[in-house]
C-alpha positions as MATLAB code, in Angstrom:
seq = 'XXXXXXXXXXXXXXXXXXXXXXXXXXXXXXXXXXXXXXXXXXXXXXXXXXXXXXXXXXXXXXXXXXXXXXXXXXXXXXXXXXXXXXXX';
ca = [
      13.306   -4.825   21.512;
      15.491   -7.602   20.212;
      15.736   -7.908   16.432;
      18.354   -9.555   14.280;
      19.706   -7.376   11.475;
      21.936   -9.769    9.599;
      21.999   -9.280    5.829;
      19.107  -11.700    5.208;
      16.871  -10.013    7.771;
      17.753   -6.539    6.475;
      16.711   -7.613    2.986;
      13.398   -8.915    4.356;
      12.734   -5.586    6.092;
      13.589   -3.633    2.938;
      11.405   -5.903    0.793;
       8.530   -5.455    3.231;
       8.889   -1.658    2.923;
       9.061   -1.843   -0.888;
       5.932   -4.009   -0.985;
       4.044   -1.568    1.269;
       5.219    1.425   -0.767;
       4.049   -0.207   -3.995;
       0.592   -0.682   -2.448;
       0.106    3.069   -1.968;
      -2.537    4.533   -4.293;
      -0.543    6.310   -7.056;
      -3.019    9.194   -6.876;
      -1.441   10.089   -3.528;
       1.703   11.325   -5.258;
       2.355   12.858   -8.671;
       4.463   10.197  -10.367;
       4.678    6.560   -9.367;
       7.801    5.822  -11.429;
      10.580    6.014   -8.831;
      13.875    4.278   -8.404;
      13.733    2.920   -4.859;
      16.939    2.861   -2.808;
      17.139    1.029    0.521;
      18.477    3.646    2.906;
      18.343    2.630    6.582;
      16.789    0.507    9.300;
      16.519    1.930   12.804;
      15.002    0.946   16.105;
      12.877    3.731   17.582;
      12.872    3.813   21.351;
      10.964    7.059   21.946;
       8.765    8.960   19.506;
       5.993   11.516   19.900;
       3.330    9.905   17.704;
       4.613    6.432   16.709;
       4.104    3.603   19.240;
       7.522    2.497   20.418;
       9.634    0.475   20.472;
       9.412   -0.260   16.771;
      11.490   -0.627   13.628;
      11.723    2.250   11.138;
      12.617    1.286    7.566;
      13.581    4.165    5.280;
      13.529    4.067    1.486;
      14.827    6.912   -0.657;
      12.862    7.727   -3.813;
      14.781    8.913   -6.879;
      13.589   10.316  -10.192;
      16.192   10.896  -12.909;
      18.913   10.191  -10.301;
      17.659   13.036   -8.077;
      16.119   12.532   -4.656;
      12.410   13.260   -4.770;
      11.357   11.950   -1.386;
      11.486    9.343    1.343;
       9.169    6.563    2.392;
       9.175    5.403    6.019;
       7.578    2.184    7.211;
       7.117    1.489   10.923;
       6.640   -2.121   12.063;
       6.667   -3.928   15.385;
       9.072   -6.717   16.319;
       6.841   -9.221   14.476;
       7.086   -7.134   11.283;
       3.430   -6.129   11.612;
       2.389   -2.751   10.216;
       2.232    0.182   12.624;
       2.348    3.238   10.340;
       3.853    4.664    7.176;
       4.913    8.097    5.992;
       5.596    9.365    2.470;
       7.547   12.622    2.285;
       7.883   14.175   -1.175;
];
């Protein structure tokens, strides 16, 4: 999997993850008012239940400056949605 992770592309990946996170139904989690911190972008080569290779974008969710969870977005090389995971 060949992806370019220069600063512009990283920002596009993070913005894609933020947009997907903000589309989650707020009833899924207790409080939708989070500070969102861009945490990491990784390329997954082998995974048990996510089709690979793919890109994993991780956002950290903060409430009152304390970590309350993580949001993971999985996309293919064309930045098309594969899966997402919200851990609170």
